[in-house]
N, C-alpha and C positions, 0 to 999 in steps of 0.2 A: 753762365755761372749764376749762383743764387745771389740775392740782394743782401746788403748788410743790415745791421741792426743798430739800435740806438734809441734815444728818446723819441717819442712819437708826438706828432701834432694831429690830434684825433679828428678835428673837423666834424664832430658829431658821430664819428664811426665807433661802434661798439664792438670790441673783440668778441668773436664767436667761433665755436668749434662744432663741427659735425663729424660724428663717427659713422662711417658707412659700413653697416653690418651685413648679415646674410641677405642675399637678394638685392644688395646695393641700397637698402633703405637707410636714409640718413637720420641719425638720432642726435639732437643737439644736447650737449653737456656743458656745464659751466666752464668758462675759459681756463680756470685753474684746476679743473678736475683731472685725476689720473686717467690716462687713456691707453697706456701700454703696460704689458706685463714686464716684470723685472728682467725676464729672459728674452724679450723681444729682440730679434736680430738687428733691427734698425738701431735700437738703443745700444746694444752690446757691441755691434761690429760695423755700424754704418751701412748695413746691407739692405739697401732699398733705393728708391728714387723719388724725385719730387719735381714739381714745376711751380714757379712763382709768376704771378700775373698782376698787371695793373687792372683795377676795377674802377669804373666811373659810375657815379650815381646818375639816375635818369632825370626825366624820362626819355627813352627807356634806359634802365641800368644795363651795363654791358661789361664783360671781361674782355680785355683787349687781346685779340688773336687767340681766342680760346681753342679753335680748331687746330691751329698749329701746335699749341702747347699739348693738347691731348694726343696728337700724332706722336710727339716726342715722348710723352709719358708712356704711351703704349709700346713704342720702340724700346725704351729703357727697360720696361718690365720684361719684354721678350729677351733682350740681351742678358738680363740678370737671371733669366729662367725662374722667375718667381712662381710659387705654386698656384694651383688652380684656386678660384674663388675670389679673384680680384673684381672690383666693380666693373661693369660694362661702361662703355662710353656714355650711354644714355644716363647711367647713374651719376657719373661725374657732372654731366650737364644739369641734371636735376638738382644736385647738391649746390652747384654754382648758382642756379636760379634762386634757391632757397636763401642763400646767404646774401645775394645781391638785392633781394626784395626789400630788405630793411635798410639799404644804403641811402643816406640822405641825398636829395637832388644836388648835383654839382660837386659832391664829395668825391675824393679819390681814396682808394684803399688797396691794401695788399691781399690778394687771394693766393693761398698756397694749397696745392694738392699733394699729399704725401702718401707713399705706398711702401711698406716694409715687408720683409720676408715673414714677419710675424713670429710666433712662438711654437711652431711645429704644426699648426693648422693652416687656415687660409691667411692670406696677407692682411696686415693691418692697414686700413685706409682712412685717411683723415682729410677733411677740407676745412680750412680756417680762413677767417677774415680779420684783419687788424688795420689800424691806422698806418699811414705811410710814415716811416721814421723821419724825424726832423733832419738827420744828417743827409739823407738822400735828397730831400728838398733843397738843402743848402748846396749840395753838389750840382744839382740842376742849375741853380741860380749863379753859382760862383765859379764853376769849373773845378778841376783837381790838378794837383802836382803829383807826379808819379816818379818812382824809382824803378830801375830794371833789376830784377832778381833772377838768378839762375834756377831753372827747374831741373837741369842736368839730364834732360831726356834727348834722345835722337829720334828721327823719323823711323818708325817701325811698322811697315805695312803688314796687313794680314795677321793682326794680333788681337782678335776680338776680346780675349780675356783681359786686355788692358782697359776695356770699357770706355774707349775714347768718345763714343757717341752717347754715353749714358750720363744723365744729370743725376749723379749719385749723391747719397746722403753724406758720404765721408768727406768732410770739408776741413779737416784739421790742418792740412798743408795750406789751404787757402787762407784760413784765418790767421795762421802763423805768419804768412807772408804779409798780411795787412798789419799785424803788430810790428813786424820788422820795418815796414814802410813808415809807420808812425814814429818808430825810434829814430829813423833817419830824417824826420821832419817833413815827410810827405803824406799825402792823403790816400794814395793807392799805389799799387805795384803793377808792373808788367813783367810777365814771365818770359825768359829767353831760353832757347834750347841749347844743346851742347855745341852747336855751331855759332851761337851768338845771335840767332835770328829770333825775332819777336813772335810770341805765341798768342797770349790772351792775358787779361787781367784776372785776378782771383774770382771776381763775380761779374765779369763783363767781357764782351767781345771788343777787340781793338779794330778801329777803322781809321783810315787816313786818306787825305786827298793828295794826289801827285799826278802831274801831267794831265790834268783835267779828268782824272778817273778816281772813283772811290775804290779803295783797296781794303782787303782784310786778309789775314794769314790763311793758308790752306788748312783743311781739316784732316784729310786722309793721312793716317799713320802718324799724325803729329800730337795726338792727345788733345787737340783743340775741339771744344764742344761746338757743334753747329748752332749758330745763334738765330732764334726766331726774329729778334729785333733787326739783326743785320739783313735778313731776307726782305723784311718790309721796307727798310730804309733804302736798300739797293734797288728795289723794284720801283719805288716812288720818287727818288731824288732827281730823276731826269738827267742822270749822268751815267756814262758807262762804268761798269764795275769789274773787278778782277780779284782773284785770290793770288796773293803775291808773297813771297818770302822777303822779309825786310830785315837787314842787320840792325841791331839796336842802335848802333852809333849813327845810322842814317836817319833816324826819326826826326832829329832837329832840322833836317833839310826839307821836310815835306811841307805842304801848304796848309796843313791843319790836321788835327787828330782828335778822335773822340772815343770814349768808352760807351758802348751800347749795351743796355740791359732793359729788362721789361719795366721796372718801376722807376729807375732814374731816367730812362730815356736815352738821349744822346748828350753826354756830358763832355764838355770841351777839356782837352788835356792842355794845360797852360805851360807846363815845363816837364822835362824828364831829366833826372839826375842833375837838377839845378840849371839846366840849359833851357832857355825859353823857346817855345815853339811859335811858329806863325799862327795867327788867328784868322778865322773866317766867320765873323758874326752873322752875316746874312745866311750863310749856309748852315750854321749851327741852329738858327731859329727854324729853318726848313726841316732839318733832320730831326730836331726835337719834336716838332708837330707830327711828323711821320711816326716817330718812335712811340709817342704817347697817344696816338690816334686822336689828335686834336685838330681843329681848324687852323690853318696857317695864320700867324699873328701879323 
């Protein structure tokens, strides 16, 4: 899922926007400049896709797991059947390099790649860079308290029109869930399906430790977006991993739980529906380093 918003801690990071036009050439425009037509399908219907990445200032500057995010962006564009004319992979890579070239040494920033259906011609393609929101940095440091909210969905295999593998622009349900979590005195939400099993957070993948394994919910037919951060964490944590259905009321019995996302990293879940969860500080630090592509602390 995509990352949240809020006040930013800029760290010397200047917000920037590149519009990728014909031939994939990136043209920088002012941050507050209009970049989409009023009838753009992404604006009007949320018809498009995006990727959000963590960027580190150099030397050398880098976008964390850029290849995996571009793989998913290309897959999303295919699933949405976006029209011809989208930037090629090399164009996105070049735009990323342009934006990261001005990133101060040691700084972190949010890189976002956006692709919409456009206004009847080629897709609209944008690459932006901005400071990491202060709320995300606080979640990294302090952890989050979550509530379980029903998504009301059941496992539905072989239904590509449901766009379960697409990181789509239409996030109204996700942001509504975060507002509901805040009304209930929590920081985040965990969606549950019609059977009461956990799925994901509005902007993150759920992971938990149980029986010496790292677990995450299955993706096939569930509407759960495959997470790039989960793949990196599962590969590097030195623990066996599994995709497992977990009833929501069983989460307080696990040995630790985290929300995984590109910019927040591995955020510890402290409690769910007011019930405290077990904590694993040493493992949290290791997962956070893997998620954010940093040396172990």
